Biopython code that builds the backbone (N, CA, C, O; Angstrom):
import numpy as np
from Bio.PDB.StructureBuilder import StructureBuilder

atoms = [
    (1, "MET", "N", (-15.868, 0.833, -10.222)),
    (1, "MET", "CA", (-14.945, 0.853, -8.894)),
    (1, "MET", "C", (-13.737, 0.210, -9.852)),
    (1, "MET", "O", (-14.031, -0.776, -10.529)),
    (2, "TYR", "N", (-12.639, 0.648, -9.908)),
    (2, "TYR", "CA", (-11.263, 0.543, -10.179)),
    (2, "TYR", "C", (-10.366, 0.265, -9.018)),
    (2, "TYR", "O", (-10.311, 0.872, -7.948)),
    (3, "ASN", "N", (-9.501, -1.020, -9.526)),
    (3, "ASN", "CA", (-8.295, -1.475, -8.312)),
    (3, "ASN", "C", (-6.945, -1.266, -8.849)),
    (3, "ASN", "O", (-6.493, -1.878, -9.816)),
    (4, "PHE", "N", (-6.358, -0.418, -8.210)),
    (4, "PHE", "CA", (-5.109, 0.014, -8.495)),
    (4, "PHE", "C", (-4.151, -0.764, -7.479)),
    (4, "PHE", "O", (-4.289, -0.742, -6.256)),
    (5, "THR", "N", (-3.069, -1.518, -8.241)),
    (5, "THR", "CA", (-1.796, -1.851, -7.260)),
    (5, "THR", "C", (-0.723, -0.978, -8.104)),
    (5, "THR", "O", (-0.275, -0.726, -9.223)),
    (6, "VAL", "N", (-0.651, -0.693, -6.619)),
    (6, "VAL", "CA", (0.608, 0.400, -6.478)),
    (6, "VAL", "C", (1.707, -0.100, -5.610)),
    (6, "VAL", "O", (1.654, -0.272, -4.392)),
    (7, "SER", "N", (2.873, -0.344, -6.539)),
    (7, "SER", "CA", (4.156, -1.415, -5.575)),
    (7, "SER", "C", (4.940, -0.452, -5.031)),
    (7, "SER", "O", (5.739, -0.760, -4.147)),
    (8, "ASP", "N", (4.854, 0.537, -5.372)),
    (8, "ASP", "CA", (5.993, 1.609, -4.903)),
    (8, "ASP", "C", (5.338, 3.016, -3.934)),
    (8, "ASP", "O", (5.626, 4.209, -3.832)),
    (9, "MET", "N", (4.341, 2.112, -3.349)),
    (9, "MET", "CA", (3.632, 2.837, -2.079)),
    (9, "MET", "C", (3.836, 1.491, -1.296)),
    (9, "MET", "O", (3.537, 0.300, -1.375)),
    (10, "THR", "N", (4.775, 2.706, -0.195)),
    (10, "THR", "CA", (4.891, 1.909, 0.902)),
    (10, "THR", "C", (4.637, 2.193, 2.436)),
    (10, "THR", "O", (4.649, 1.308, 3.292)),
    (11, "CYS", "N", (4.458, 3.234, 2.625)),
    (11, "CYS", "CA", (3.797, 3.710, 3.696)),
    (11, "CYS", "C", (2.623, 4.483, 3.654)),
    (11, "CYS", "O", (1.794, 4.427, 2.746)),
    (12, "GLY", "N", (2.530, 5.575, 5.152)),
    (12, "GLY", "CA", (1.254, 6.093, 5.185)),
    (12, "GLY", "C", (1.155, 7.383, 4.668)),
    (12, "GLY", "O", (0.118, 7.902, 4.254)),
    (13, "HIS", "N", (2.411, 7.951, 4.709)),
    (13, "HIS", "CA", (2.834, 8.994, 3.601)),
    (13, "HIS", "C", (2.720, 8.799, 2.339)),
    (13, "HIS", "O", (2.409, 9.797, 1.689)),
    (14, "CYS", "N", (2.894, 7.682, 1.690)),
    (14, "CYS", "CA", (3.070, 7.532, 0.428)),
    (14, "CYS", "C", (1.160, 7.276, 0.217)),
    (14, "CYS", "O", (0.591, 7.628, -0.817)),
    (15, "ALA", "N", (0.468, 6.660, 1.326)),
    (15, "ALA", "CA", (-1.133, 6.276, 0.777)),
    (15, "ALA", "C", (-2.217, 7.657, 1.136)),
    (15, "ALA", "O", (-3.442, 7.597, 1.022)),
    (16, "SER", "N", (-1.468, 8.836, 1.570)),
    (16, "SER", "CA", (-2.241, 10.100, 2.338)),
    (16, "SER", "C", (-1.632, 10.714, 1.227)),
    (16, "SER", "O", (-2.526, 11.444, 0.799)),
    (17, "THR", "N", (-0.125, 10.932, 0.119)),
    (17, "THR", "CA", (-0.626, 11.481, -0.766)),
    (17, "THR", "C", (-0.904, 11.126, -2.045)),
    (17, "THR", "O", (-0.897, 11.874, -3.023)),
    (18, "ILE", "N", (-1.155, 9.932, -2.013)),
    (18, "ILE", "CA", (-2.055, 9.249, -3.478)),
    (18, "ILE", "C", (-3.704, 9.741, -3.090)),
    (18, "ILE", "O", (-4.441, 10.159, -3.983)),
    (19, "GLU", "N", (-4.179, 9.628, -1.605)),
    (19, "GLU", "CA", (-5.619, 10.011, -1.540)),
    (19, "GLU", "C", (-5.580, 11.391, -1.547)),
    (19, "GLU", "O", (-6.390, 11.982, -2.262)),
    (20, "LYS", "N", (-5.123, 11.749, -1.165)),
    (20, "LYS", "CA", (-4.895, 13.190, -1.810)),
    (20, "LYS", "C", (-4.943, 14.134, -3.053)),
    (20, "LYS", "O", (-5.411, 15.256, -3.247)),
    (21, "ALA", "N", (-4.083, 12.972, -4.026)),
    (21, "ALA", "CA", (-3.933, 13.423, -5.636)),
    (21, "ALA", "C", (-5.488, 12.739, -6.243)),
    (21, "ALA", "O", (-5.859, 13.355, -7.243)),
    (22, "VAL", "N", (-6.157, 11.940, -5.950)),
    (22, "VAL", "CA", (-7.236, 11.538, -6.302)),
    (22, "VAL", "C", (-8.711, 12.496, -6.029)),
    (22, "VAL", "O", (-9.632, 12.632, -6.834)),
    (23, "LYS", "N", (-8.641, 12.901, -5.091)),
    (23, "LYS", "CA", (-9.333, 13.165, -4.397)),
    (23, "LYS", "C", (-9.267, 14.498, -4.540)),
    (23, "LYS", "O", (-10.229, 15.130, -4.106)),
    (24, "SER", "N", (-8.223, 15.199, -5.124)),
    (24, "SER", "CA", (-8.176, 16.757, -5.821)),
    (24, "SER", "C", (-9.025, 16.173, -7.614)),
    (24, "SER", "O", (-10.039, 16.710, -8.058)),
    (25, "THR", "N", (-8.331, 15.107, -8.268)),
    (25, "THR", "CA", (-9.476, 14.942, -9.374)),
    (25, "THR", "C", (-10.862, 14.493, -9.063)),
    (25, "THR", "O", (-11.644, 14.738, -9.981)),
    (26, "ASP", "N", (-11.383, 13.909, -8.032)),
    (26, "ASP", "CA", (-12.665, 13.685, -7.640)),
    (26, "ASP", "C", (-13.046, 14.129, -6.395)),
    (26, "ASP", "O", (-12.222, 13.477, -5.753)),
    (27, "PRO", "N", (-13.504, 14.582, -5.774)),
    (27, "PRO", "CA", (-13.781, 15.537, -4.358)),
    (27, "PRO", "C", (-14.697, 14.409, -4.104)),
    (27, "PRO", "O", (-14.304, 13.974, -3.022)),
    (28, "ALA", "N", (-15.651, 13.722, -4.469)),
    (28, "ALA", "CA", (-16.856, 12.792, -4.300)),
    (28, "ALA", "C", (-16.523, 11.664, -4.240)),
    (28, "ALA", "O", (-17.442, 10.908, -3.927)),
    (29, "CYS", "N", (-15.345, 11.093, -4.452)),
    (29, "CYS", "CA", (-14.752, 10.002, -4.851)),
    (29, "CYS", "C", (-15.011, 8.595, -3.664)),
    (29, "CYS", "O", (-15.427, 9.485, -2.923)),
    (30, "GLU", "N", (-15.105, 7.714, -3.095)),
    (30, "GLU", "CA", (-14.984, 7.498, -2.283)),
    (30, "GLU", "C", (-13.223, 5.812, -2.477)),
    (30, "GLU", "O", (-12.957, 5.096, -3.443)),
    (31, "ILE", "N", (-12.673, 5.877, -1.336)),
    (31, "ILE", "CA", (-11.406, 5.520, -1.667)),
    (31, "ILE", "C", (-10.667, 4.419, -0.575)),
    (31, "ILE", "O", (-10.563, 4.451, 0.651)),
    (32, "LYS", "N", (-10.336, 3.711, -1.313)),
    (32, "LYS", "CA", (-9.568, 2.475, 0.527)),
    (32, "LYS", "C", (-8.215, 2.032, -0.396)),
    (32, "LYS", "O", (-8.131, 1.763, -1.594)),
    (33, "ILE", "N", (-7.310, 2.065, 0.555)),
    (33, "ILE", "CA", (-5.813, 2.056, 0.310)),
    (33, "ILE", "C", (-5.570, 0.977, 1.427)),
    (33, "ILE", "O", (-5.812, 1.234, 2.606)),
    (34, "ASP", "N", (-5.104, -0.188, 1.030)),
    (34, "ASP", "CA", (-4.542, -0.896, 1.686)),
    (34, "ASP", "C", (-3.065, -1.057, 1.596)),
    (34, "ASP", "O", (-2.633, -1.824, 0.735)),
    (35, "VAL", "N", (-2.031, -0.272, 2.575)),
    (35, "VAL", "CA", (-0.651, 0.177, 2.537)),
    (35, "VAL", "C", (-0.207, -1.173, 2.478)),
    (35, "VAL", "O", (0.802, -1.159, 1.773)),
    (36, "ALA", "N", (-0.489, -2.544, 2.930)),
    (36, "ALA", "CA", (0.139, -3.799, 3.081)),
    (36, "ALA", "C", (0.071, -4.602, 1.957)),
    (36, "ALA", "O", (0.986, -5.350, 1.613)),
    (37, "ALA", "N", (-0.879, -4.487, 1.428)),
    (37, "ALA", "CA", (-1.179, -5.434, 0.323)),
    (37, "ALA", "C", (-1.022, -4.410, -1.078)),
    (37, "ALA", "O", (-1.377, -4.887, -2.156)),
    (38, "ARG", "N", (-0.393, -2.766, -1.022)),
    (38, "ARG", "CA", (0.029, -1.951, -1.849)),
    (38, "ARG", "C", (-1.208, -1.697, -3.125)),
    (38, "ARG", "O", (-1.083, -1.362, -4.303)),
    (39, "THR", "N", (-2.372, -2.011, -2.323)),
    (39, "THR", "CA", (-3.578, -1.485, -3.136)),
    (39, "THR", "C", (-4.489, -0.317, -2.862)),
    (39, "THR", "O", (-4.714, 0.088, -1.721)),
    (40, "VAL", "N", (-5.055, 0.258, -4.060)),
    (40, "VAL", "CA", (-5.884, 1.203, -4.245)),
    (40, "VAL", "C", (-7.192, 0.605, -4.889)),
    (40, "VAL", "O", (-7.139, -0.202, -5.817)),
    (41, "GLN", "N", (-8.547, 1.121, -4.250)),
    (41, "GLN", "CA", (-9.272, 0.872, -5.353)),
    (41, "GLN", "C", (-10.503, 2.393, -4.485)),
    (41, "GLN", "O", (-10.740, 2.816, -3.353)),
    (42, "VAL", "N", (-11.050, 2.768, -6.316)),
    (42, "VAL", "CA", (-11.207, 3.840, -5.891)),
    (42, "VAL", "C", (-13.350, 4.157, -7.052)),
    (42, "VAL", "O", (-13.759, 3.946, -8.194)),
    (43, "GLU", "N", (-13.833, 4.621, -5.979)),
    (43, "GLU", "CA", (-15.479, 4.381, -6.772)),
    (43, "GLU", "C", (-15.347, 5.357, -7.152)),
    (43, "GLU", "O", (-14.933, 6.046, -6.220)),
    (44, "THR", "N", (-15.481, 6.145, -8.357)),
    (44, "THR", "CA", (-15.483, 7.156, -8.650)),
    (44, "THR", "C", (-16.639, 7.220, -10.151)),
    (44, "THR", "O", (-17.294, 6.272, -10.584)),
    (45, "ALA", "N", (-16.590, 8.898, -10.800)),
    (45, "ALA", "CA", (-17.616, 8.297, -11.982)),
    (45, "ALA", "C", (-16.662, 9.184, -13.376)),
    (45, "ALA", "O", (-17.123, 9.434, -14.489)),
    (46, "ARG", "N", (-15.292, 9.512, -12.887)),
    (46, "ARG", "CA", (-14.342, 9.821, -13.428)),
    (46, "ARG", "C", (-13.809, 8.458, -14.079)),
    (46, "ARG", "O", (-14.013, 7.291, -13.742)),
    (47, "SER", "N", (-13.060, 9.001, -15.123)),
    (47, "SER", "CA", (-12.459, 7.293, -15.848)),
    (47, "SER", "C", (-11.185, 7.058, -15.025)),
    (47, "SER", "O", (-10.701, 7.638, -14.053)),
    (48, "VAL", "N", (-10.851, 6.099, -15.690)),
    (48, "VAL", "CA", (-9.768, 4.997, -15.221)),
    (48, "VAL", "C", (-8.727, 5.725, -15.401)),
    (48, "VAL", "O", (-7.858, 5.901, -14.547)),
    (49, "GLN", "N", (-8.738, 6.494, -17.213)),
    (49, "GLN", "CA", (-7.000, 7.290, -16.601)),
    (49, "GLN", "C", (-7.188, 8.586, -16.079)),
    (49, "GLN", "O", (-6.363, 9.482, -15.898)),
    (50, "ASP", "N", (-8.645, 8.538, -15.822)),
    (50, "ASP", "CA", (-8.059, 10.211, -14.793)),
    (50, "ASP", "C", (-7.685, 9.823, -13.535)),
    (50, "ASP", "O", (-6.692, 10.412, -13.109)),
    (51, "ILE", "N", (-8.218, 8.947, -12.757)),
    (51, "ILE", "CA", (-7.384, 8.117, -11.627)),
    (51, "ILE", "C", (-6.163, 8.169, -11.697)),
    (51, "ILE", "O", (-5.490, 8.947, -11.022)),
    (52, "ALA", "N", (-5.523, 7.040, -12.838)),
    (52, "ALA", "CA", (-4.401, 6.782, -13.532)),
    (52, "ALA", "C", (-3.108, 7.965, -13.500)),
    (52, "ALA", "O", (-1.915, 7.809, -13.241)),
    (53, "ASP", "N", (-3.653, 8.832, -13.766)),
    (53, "ASP", "CA", (-2.622, 10.022, -13.645)),
    (53, "ASP", "C", (-2.750, 10.569, -12.729)),
    (53, "ASP", "O", (-1.694, 10.709, -12.112)),
    (54, "ALA", "N", (-3.962, 11.173, -12.091)),
    (54, "ALA", "CA", (-3.657, 11.404, -10.502)),
    (54, "ALA", "C", (-2.668, 10.696, -9.730)),
    (54, "ALA", "O", (-1.886, 11.230, -8.943)),
    (55, "ILE", "N", (-2.752, 9.266, -10.035)),
    (55, "ILE", "CA", (-1.820, 8.539, -9.284)),
    (55, "ILE", "C", (-0.608, 8.806, -9.461)),
    (55, "ILE", "O", (0.176, 9.148, -8.576)),
    (56, "LYS", "N", (-0.256, 8.603, -11.163)),
    (56, "LYS", "CA", (1.188, 9.224, -11.429)),
    (56, "LYS", "C", (1.859, 10.451, -11.157)),
    (56, "LYS", "O", (3.074, 10.497, -10.963)),
    (57, "LEU", "N", (0.968, 11.638, -11.131)),
    (57, "LEU", "CA", (1.358, 13.236, -10.974)),
    (57, "LEU", "C", (1.840, 13.190, -9.548)),
    (57, "LEU", "O", (2.679, 13.975, -9.107)),
    (58, "ALA", "N", (1.088, 11.929, -8.628)),
    (58, "ALA", "CA", (1.821, 12.037, -7.143)),
    (58, "ALA", "C", (3.125, 11.381, -6.909)),
    (58, "ALA", "O", (3.858, 11.586, -5.942)),
    (59, "GLY", "N", (3.394, 10.372, -8.137)),
    (59, "GLY", "CA", (4.865, 10.057, -8.128)),
    (59, "GLY", "C", (4.894, 8.890, -7.831)),
    (59, "GLY", "O", (5.745, 8.352, -7.124)),
    (60, "TYR", "N", (3.798, 8.295, -8.435)),
    (60, "TYR", "CA", (3.673, 6.742, -8.049)),
    (60, "TYR", "C", (3.418, 5.870, -9.222)),
    (60, "TYR", "O", (3.181, 6.448, -10.282)),
    (61, "THR", "N", (3.425, 4.822, -9.209)),
    (61, "THR", "CA", (2.747, 3.922, -10.280)),
    (61, "THR", "C", (1.877, 2.867, -10.236)),
    (61, "THR", "O", (2.487, 1.805, -10.110)),
    (62, "GLY", "N", (0.714, 2.748, -10.290)),
    (62, "GLY", "CA", (-0.216, 2.447, -10.093)),
    (62, "GLY", "C", (-1.073, 1.964, -11.603)),
    (62, "GLY", "O", (-1.527, 2.646, -12.522)),
    (63, "THR", "N", (-1.047, 0.604, -11.380)),
    (63, "THR", "CA", (-1.362, -0.311, -12.654)),
    (63, "THR", "C", (-2.574, -1.035, -11.839)),
    (63, "THR", "O", (-2.669, -1.596, -10.747)),
    (64, "LEU", "N", (-3.750, -0.639, -13.287)),
    (64, "LEU", "CA", (-5.190, -1.752, -13.216)),
    (64, "LEU", "C", (-4.826, -2.730, -12.774)),
    (64, "LEU", "O", (-3.988, -3.437, -13.333)),
    (65, "ALA", "N", (-5.268, -2.950, -11.875)),
    (65, "ALA", "CA", (-5.816, -4.442, -11.433)),
    (65, "ALA", "C", (-7.267, -4.977, -12.014)),
    (65, "ALA", "O", (-8.265, -4.314, -12.297)),
    (66, "ALA", "N", (-6.914, -7.252, -12.145)),
    (66, "ALA", "CA", (-8.299, -7.302, -12.447)),
    (66, "ALA", "C", (-9.360, -7.703, -11.488)),
    (66, "ALA", "O", (-10.539, -7.717, -11.842)),
]
sb = StructureBuilder()
sb.init_structure("model")
sb.init_model(0)
sb.init_chain("A")
sb.init_seg("    ")
for serial, (resi, resn, name, xyz) in enumerate(atoms, 1):
    if name == "N":
        sb.init_residue(resn, " ", resi, " ")
    sb.init_atom(name, np.array(xyz, "f"), 0.0, 1.0, " ", f" {name:<3s}", serial, name[0])
structure = sb.get_structure()
């Protein structure tokens, strides 16, 4: 599981956009988004770079969290 902090995610629309982008990279992934905490958790077989790239292409800054 990858945990990202997305500091520029501020609303439900942001979360939806990120979810669609990540799902387009891996339709079978499990994704949990907490807008208030500005976190995105992704359970996927794809690489962390693939998921980070999807978040970036959606227009957001995702930082891998510890």
